[in-house]
Structures are given as C-alpha cells and as structure tokens.
C-alpha positions as CSV (number, residue, x, y, z in Angstrom):
1,M,110.8,64.2,114.9
2,T,109.4,67.5,113.8
3,M,106.3,68.2,111.8
4,D,108.5,69.3,108.8
5,L,110.1,65.8,108.6
6,R,106.7,64.0,108.9
7,I,105.4,66.1,106.0
8,E,108.4,65.1,103.9
9,E,107.8,61.4,104.7
10,R,104.2,61.7,103.8
11,D,105.0,63.3,100.5
12,E,107.5,60.5,99.7
13,A,104.9,57.9,100.5
14,G,102.8,59.5,97.8
15,N,105.8,59.2,95.4
16,L,106.0,55.5,96.3
17,I,102.3,55.0,95.3
18,A,102.8,56.8,92.0
19,T,105.9,54.6,91.3
20,Y,104.0,51.5,92.2
21,V,101.1,52.2,89.8
22,G,103.6,52.8,87.0
23,S,102.6,52.6,83.3
24,P,101.0,49.4,82.1
25,S,101.4,50.4,78.5
26,T,105.1,50.9,78.3
27,D,105.5,47.9,76.1
28,D,102.8,49.3,73.9
29,K,104.9,52.4,73.4
30,G,107.9,50.4,72.3
31,K,105.8,48.7,69.6
32,Q,105.1,52.0,67.9
33,G,108.3,51.8,65.9
34,G,109.1,55.1,64.3
35,R,106.2,56.7,66.1
36,I,108.2,56.7,69.3
37,D,110.3,59.5,67.9
38,V,107.2,61.7,67.6
39,I,106.1,60.9,71.2
40,E,109.6,61.6,72.7
41,S,110.0,64.8,70.6
42,T,106.6,66.0,71.9
43,G,107.8,65.5,75.5
44,R,111.1,67.3,74.9
45,I,109.4,70.3,73.2
46,A,106.9,70.5,76.0
47,T,109.8,70.6,78.5
48,I,111.5,73.5,76.8
49,I,108.3,75.5,76.4
50,F,107.1,74.9,80.0
51,A,110.5,75.7,81.5
52,D,110.8,78.9,79.5
53,R,107.3,80.2,80.2
54,L,107.0,79.3,83.9
55,G,110.5,78.8,85.1
56,T,110.5,82.0,87.2
57,A,107.2,81.0,88.9
58,L,108.3,77.6,90.0
59,E,110.1,78.8,93.2
60,P,107.6,81.4,94.4
61,E,104.6,79.0,93.7
62,C,106.4,75.8,94.6
63,K,103.4,74.4,96.6
64,M,101.1,74.8,93.7
65,Y,103.4,73.3,91.1
66,R,104.4,70.4,93.4
67,L,100.7,69.3,93.6
68,A,100.2,70.1,89.9
69,A,103.1,67.8,89.1
70,D,101.2,64.9,90.7
71,V,98.1,65.8,88.7
72,F,100.1,65.8,85.5
73,N,101.8,62.5,86.3
74,D,98.5,60.8,87.3
75,A,96.7,62.1,84.2
76,A,99.6,60.6,82.1
77,M,99.1,57.2,83.8
78,V,95.4,57.2,82.9
79,L,96.2,58.1,79.3
80,D,98.8,55.3,79.2
81,C,96.2,52.8,80.4
82,L,93.6,53.9,77.8
83,S,96.1,53.8,74.9
84,P,95.9,50.0,74.1
85,A,92.2,50.3,73.4
86,L,92.7,52.8,70.6
87,P,93.8,52.4,66.9
88,R,97.3,53.3,66.0
89,G,96.7,56.8,64.9
90,P,94.7,58.0,67.9
91,R,97.0,56.0,70.1
92,V,100.0,58.1,69.0
93,L,98.1,61.3,69.8
94,L,97.2,59.9,73.2
95,L,100.7,58.8,74.0
96,S,102.1,62.1,72.8
97,S,99.7,63.9,75.2
98,S,100.9,61.5,77.9
99,S,104.5,62.4,77.1
100,M,103.7,66.1,77.3
101,L,102.1,65.6,80.7
102,R,105.1,63.7,82.0
103,A,107.4,66.4,80.7
104,L,105.4,69.0,82.6
105,C,105.5,66.8,85.6
106,G,109.3,66.5,85.4
107,V,109.8,70.3,85.2
108,A,107.3,71.2,87.9
109,A,108.3,68.4,90.3
110,G,112.0,68.9,89.9
111,S,112.0,72.6,90.5
112,S,109.4,72.6,93.2
113,K,111.0,69.7,95.0
114,A,114.3,71.6,95.1
115,S,112.6,74.6,96.9
116,L,110.7,72.3,99.3
117,S,113.7,70.2,100.1
118,A,115.7,73.3,100.8
119,H,112.9,74.4,103.1
120,F,113.0,71.1,105.0
121,A,116.8,70.7,105.1
122,K,117.4,72.4,108.5
123,W,120.2,70.1,109.7
124,G,122.2,69.8,106.5
125,N,120.3,66.7,105.4
126,L,119.4,67.9,101.9
127,A,121.1,64.9,100.1
128,E,119.2,62.5,102.4
129,L,115.8,64.1,101.6
130,N,116.5,64.2,97.8
131,A,117.4,60.5,97.9
132,A,114.4,59.4,99.9
133,G,112.1,59.1,96.9
134,S,114.4,56.8,94.8
135,V,112.4,53.6,94.9
136,V,111.9,51.0,92.1
137,V,108.8,48.7,92.3
138,S,107.4,46.1,89.8
139,Y,104.5,47.1,87.7
140,V,101.0,45.6,87.9
141,S,100.2,43.8,84.6
142,S,96.7,42.4,84.8
143,P,94.2,44.9,83.1
144,M,91.4,44.4,85.7
145,T,93.8,44.6,88.5
146,T,95.6,47.6,87.0
147,W,92.4,49.6,86.7
148,T,91.3,48.7,90.2
149,W,94.6,49.6,91.8
150,L,95.0,52.6,89.5
151,I,91.8,54.3,90.7
152,L,92.4,53.5,94.3
153,L,96.1,54.4,94.5
154,L,95.9,57.5,92.4
155,S,93.1,58.8,94.6
156,I,95.2,58.1,97.7
157,H,98.3,59.5,96.0
158,L,96.6,62.9,95.2
159,A,94.9,63.0,98.6
160,M,98.2,62.4,100.5
161,N,100.1,64.9,98.4
162,R,97.4,67.5,98.8
163,A,97.5,67.1,102.6
164,A,101.3,67.3,102.5
165,V,101.3,70.5,100.5
166,R,98.6,72.1,102.6
167,A,100.7,71.4,105.7
168,V,103.9,73.1,104.4
169,S,104.4,76.6,105.9
170,M,106.6,78.6,103.5
171,H,108.5,81.6,104.9
172,S,108.7,83.6,101.7
173,L,106.1,86.1,100.7
174,N,104.6,85.4,97.3
175,R,101.7,87.3,95.9
176,Q,98.9,85.3,97.7
177,R,100.7,85.3,101.0
178,A,101.5,89.0,100.7
179,N,97.8,89.7,100.2
180,L,96.9,87.8,103.3
181,V,99.6,89.3,105.5
182,F,99.2,92.9,104.5
183,S,95.4,92.9,104.4
184,N,95.2,91.3,107.8
185,Y,97.8,93.8,109.2
186,L,95.8,96.8,107.9
187,G,92.5,95.3,109.0
188,Q,93.4,94.0,112.4
189,G,96.8,95.4,113.1
190,K,98.4,91.9,113.4
191,I,101.0,90.2,111.3
192,L,100.1,86.6,110.6
193,N,102.9,84.1,110.9
194,P,103.7,81.5,108.2
195,K,101.7,78.7,109.9
196,E,98.6,80.9,110.2
197,V,98.9,81.9,106.6
198,S,99.4,78.3,105.4
199,R,96.0,77.4,106.9
200,Q,94.3,80.2,104.8
201,E,96.2,80.2,101.5
202,R,94.9,78.3,98.4
203,I,97.1,75.7,96.7
204,F,95.9,76.9,93.3
205,E,95.5,80.6,92.9
206,W,94.9,82.9,90.0
207,D,98.0,84.7,88.9
208,G,98.3,88.3,90.3
209,V,94.8,88.6,91.8
210,L,94.2,90.9,94.8
211,R,92.2,89.7,97.7
212,W,91.4,91.4,101.0
213,R,91.7,89.0,103.9
214,G,90.7,86.0,101.7
215,S,87.8,87.7,100.0
216,S,86.8,87.2,96.4
217,P,89.2,88.8,93.9
218,F,88.4,92.5,93.4
219,A,91.4,93.5,91.2
220,A,94.7,92.2,89.8
221,A,98.3,93.5,89.6
222,K,101.4,92.8,87.6
223,I,104.9,93.4,89.0
224,G,108.0,93.9,86.9
225,H,105.7,95.1,84.2
226,H,106.9,97.0,81.1
227,L,106.8,100.8,81.3
228,R,104.8,101.1,78.1
229,A,101.9,99.2,79.7
230,L,101.8,101.8,82.5
231,V,101.9,104.7,80.1
232,A,99.0,103.2,78.1
233,S,96.9,103.2,81.3
234,L,97.5,106.9,82.2
235,G,94.5,108.1,80.3
236,P,92.1,107.3,77.4
237,A,93.7,106.7,74.0
238,Q,93.0,109.2,71.2
239,S,90.7,107.8,68.5
240,R,93.0,108.7,65.6
241,T,96.5,108.1,66.8
242,G,95.9,105.7,69.7
243,G,98.3,107.8,71.8
244,I,97.7,109.1,75.3
245,R,97.1,112.8,75.6
246,D,99.8,114.6,77.7
247,A,101.5,111.2,78.3
248,E,104.9,112.7,78.9
249,A,103.7,115.3,81.4
250,R,101.6,112.7,83.2
251,L,104.4,110.3,83.5
252,T,106.7,113.1,84.8
253,K,104.2,113.8,87.6
254,L,104.0,110.1,88.4
255,I,107.8,109.8,88.6
256,Q,107.9,112.8,91.0
257,V,105.5,111.0,93.3
258,Y,107.8,108.0,93.5
259,E,111.1,109.9,93.4
260,Q,112.3,108.4,96.7
261,E,111.1,104.9,95.9
262,D,112.6,102.0,93.9
263,F,109.3,101.5,91.9
264,L,106.5,103.2,90.1
265,V,102.9,102.2,90.8
266,W,99.8,103.0,88.9
267,Y,96.3,101.6,89.4
268,D,94.1,101.6,86.3
269,T,90.7,102.0,87.9
270,P,88.4,101.1,84.9
271,Q,90.4,97.9,84.2
272,R,91.0,97.1,87.9
273,L,94.6,96.4,87.1
274,G,97.6,97.6,89.0
275,H,101.0,98.2,87.3
276,I,104.2,97.9,89.3
277,I,107.3,99.1,87.4
278,L,110.6,98.3,89.2
279,K,113.6,100.5,89.0
280,E,117.1,99.1,88.6
281,G,118.4,97.6,91.9
282,A,114.9,97.3,93.4
283,A,115.4,95.1,96.5
284,A,113.0,92.5,97.8
285,Q,111.7,94.9,100.5
286,S,110.9,97.5,97.9
287,Q,109.0,95.0,95.9
288,L,107.0,94.0,99.0
289,K,106.2,97.7,99.7
290,A,105.1,98.2,96.1
291,W,102.7,95.2,96.4
292,A,101.4,96.5,99.7
293,L,100.8,99.9,98.1
294,I,98.9,98.6,95.1
295,L,96.8,96.4,97.4
296,C,95.9,99.4,99.5
297,I,95.0,101.6,96.5
298,A,92.9,98.9,94.8
299,H,91.1,98.1,98.0
300,R,90.4,101.8,98.7
301,R,89.0,102.2,95.2
302,H,87.0,99.0,95.5
303,A,85.5,99.9,98.9
304,A,84.5,103.3,97.6
305,G,82.7,101.8,94.6
306,E,84.9,103.7,92.2
307,G,85.3,102.1,88.8
308,D,83.8,104.4,86.2
309,A,85.5,106.9,83.9
310,T,85.1,109.8,86.3
311,S,87.1,108.1,89.0
312,A,89.8,107.3,86.4
313,A,90.6,111.0,85.8
314,F,94.3,111.4,86.1
315,E,94.7,114.2,88.7
316,P,92.3,112.8,91.3
317,N,93.8,109.3,90.7
318,L,97.3,110.7,91.1
319,E,96.3,112.3,94.4
320,V,95.0,108.9,95.7
321,H,98.4,107.4,94.8
322,R,100.3,110.2,96.6
323,T,98.3,110.1,99.8
324,T,98.2,106.2,99.9
325,L,102.0,106.2,99.5
326,Q,102.4,108.5,102.4
327,H,100.2,106.3,104.5
328,V,102.0,103.1,103.6
329,S,105.4,104.8,104.2
330,S,104.3,105.9,107.7
331,W,103.9,102.3,108.9
332,W,106.2,100.4,106.6
333,A,109.4,100.3,108.8
334,G,107.4,99.0,111.7
335,C,105.7,96.4,109.5
336,V,109.0,95.1,108.2
337,E,110.2,94.6,111.8
338,Q,107.1,92.7,112.7
339,L,107.4,90.6,109.5
340,Q,110.9,89.5,110.5
341,T,109.8,88.8,114.1
342,A,106.9,86.6,112.8
343,G,109.5,84.5,110.7
344,W,109.0,85.9,107.3
345,E,111.9,86.2,104.8
346,V,111.6,89.9,103.8
347,D,114.9,89.9,101.9
348,T,113.8,87.1,99.5
349,A,112.1,88.3,96.3
350,S,109.2,85.9,95.6
351,L,106.6,88.2,94.0
352,E,107.7,87.9,90.3
353,T,106.4,84.8,88.6
354,R,107.8,85.8,85.2
355,S,111.0,87.4,84.0
356,G,110.3,91.1,84.6
357,S,111.9,94.3,83.3
358,R,113.6,97.2,85.0
359,I,113.8,100.9,84.2
360,H,116.7,103.2,84.6
361,L,116.0,106.9,85.3
362,E,118.7,109.2,84.1
363,A,116.9,112.4,85.2
364,A,113.5,113.6,86.3
365,T,112.1,113.5,82.8
366,D,114.7,111.3,81.0
367,I,113.8,107.7,81.1
368,G,115.7,104.8,79.5
369,H,115.3,101.1,79.6
C-alpha cells in the first residue's frame, strides 16, 4: 500500500474519533422549542456567507481548510458540552455559535475533502475513498466520562489530522508553494519537488504574503486585482482631487512594458504590496510567471533596503520592472520544463483565492473592463 493511501486511512481514523465524541447536548438543543429556528438559521446564514467569501480559496488551500474544518468541528463540540451549564438566553447564543462553527466545518471539510480525495484517487477509487468516513457510533452520555474522553479524543483527533495534512504532497502551485519553489530556484538553481515542498510549507499561511526560501514575510501580493487599485499605486495622490498625476501616461508606459504578456505587474514600494492584473485569457502558466516576477521585484527591493518615497519614484521603479521582466523571461521556459519534470501541475491555476477580475485591452491606450 502506498503512502497516499496510508495518509487517507489516518485521516479517516481522525474522522472516526470526531464521530465517536459526538455532541452530548443534542437533546438540550431539542428542548429549546422555538429557539431551535434561530440556531439553525444562524448555521444556514454562516454557510452561505462562508461559501461566498472563501469558495474560491478552498481548492488552492485545501490542506489549510481541511485542518481548519477539524478545529471548527471540535470547537463546536466543546461549546455543545458547555451549553447545559448556562441559562436559556446565553445558551441560545452559545448553541448559535456552535451551529456557525459546524456550518463552517461543513463547507471547509466538504470542499477540501473533494480536492484531497481527487488527489488520492489514482486508481479510480474515488467513490471508495469518499465512503470510507461514513461511520455511525453511539454517543457517550455521562458528564464526567464525556469531558474526560472529549479532551483526550479531541487532542488525538487534531494531532492525527495535523500529521495527515502535513504528509500530503499537493502537486498544484498555490501562493505559498510558488514562493518556496521560485525562491529556491533563483537562490540555488534547483526546483524542489512536491514532497520537498510539503516538508517546508506551513498549514496555516497569511494570504498573499511573499517569503524568500521560507523567510519572514517581507511583502505581499494580490493576483486578479482590480485595475483601479494598480492605478492608485502609480504615484502619490494629489491633496485636492485625490487623483494620480499623469495617471494615464504612466499606465500607458506600464502597458507597453507588458505588451507581450498576459498580465500587468506593479510593485508599490512604500506599501510593500504587489498588484497583479490579469488580461483576458491569462493561462495558468502566465499567472505563475506573474507571481515569480512580483516575487523577484519585491525581493530585489527588499534586499536593497528600498522602501522610502525616493525609491517609489515612477520612472526608476518602472525600469526595475522592465529589467526584472527581461530577467525572468530569459529563464522562464527552462523553469517550466523543470517544474513539469519535478511533478508540478503548471497548467492548473491555483494562485487566486478569491474571484478575480480580468481586463481587456482594445489598443495601446484604450482599456476596457
């Protein structure tokens, strides 16, 4: 049996523990009468909001949200156990919070499990893997026994699922894995394979941060960003109107730099924030190239200690973008070949964690959304 299948079995063992602990206060919920509608409605609303806000991020960050689902679920169990000790009013609030956590767990676990199951299903056994966690076990009812087993089993549950998630080697390049792969390639000339990256990546990572070979975050970047955000960073705003001086001329020059690319990239040095604007039809490899470019520009600025208003002057900053783009383009084709050889899925877009926007360029100076 391969390592992939052992990991799946370990994860399902964690699901069994969670099922066994259960909710000792389910009967208490049923006694709330009309309050049950409030509790259930809270859960439904939380499901809709969570799915809408983070639905795009669930697949690229499936490892993070798979473990987060366990944390949500176990926290809900603790709240359920605490609820009988409270008066009716606070109890409804507590159970509503529990319902919200279970709703978050349902969305995160369902979507992330689909991605992980597809990753493990190498022999057409997807249905078997999805059915493996369907187990029903009786609940523990004694209060003292419940709390004893709750603490023990939840600790084991989270530890097992953390170990299982850590052992998974995803082959798609999300933001964190792209940082590790590209920075190591530029620093040592070697492409890390998925197993090597999985040993270095964090389960919980700040959204969009830029790191160089696992260092502390030194900048951040947004991909699929709105064009107006990039324009606002092209120069200081005027005190009276709030507009950017020569914004159209500056944007035209920037477009000319990226005329042959499927993206626009601009690094706001004072804010240490990179903007990646994608053109219509930008493929996965173009998105990866844009991320590699913004990582290189941000690291170059950071290594030089540039972060003041002088280094943010438009023309010098534009020249940095131009020369860095030329540098990245010189080794990009070879890098893609090495990525594929190492086992990375370079044609799978996994960098956007939210629904992004695209721009359409009609002509050199005519931009429409």
